[in-house]
Phi, psi and omega in degrees: 000330182292338179287340178271353182302315178298325179292315177297321178296319178298314178297321180295315179296318180296318180293316179296316180298318180296316180294317181296314181294320178296318179295316179297318180294324180289318184282315187266349183292154180291141179233103179221069182287121175247163179302326179292322180288333182275352179282137176288148178216158178236115177054039177087354180242167178294141179280152180239144176090184183280154177282340188255039178281129178283132177289156180291155178296337180301328178296318180289323177293326175296321177295319178296319178298321178299315180296316184293315188265340184250311184290332179300326180293322179296324180276334181278330184299311178297329178294318180295322182295321183249034184299313184293326182280344182279333178074200184292327180296320176296322179294316180295320179298314181290327177295321177292323177296315180294323178295324175296322177294323178294320177297317178296320178295318178297323179297310181291330176293317179294325179285350178086018181288342180268001179279135176274131177251144181270000000 
């Protein structure tokens, strides 16, 4: 447990520092709310439409696609490098991971996220 003490100390210092800086900025920061500053804006212009518009499911499917096609490589590379030393347990673990990725790919394919729209 003593080997984790520096890590806990680092987290404690980071949390205290974040709270102190946020509090100082809130208390000591300038407060001059004008009607122009209180108006919502998008990219420097006035926003249009309702604030409570639900995003399309395509946004979530894009996130799933990102996980399936990009993050898997980050997790597979160390496995490939140490494949021989992991043995059968490493192989079974990676096979279950790849099967989970195939299920996710089948899901986004069925939802039509891989279809190109004009």
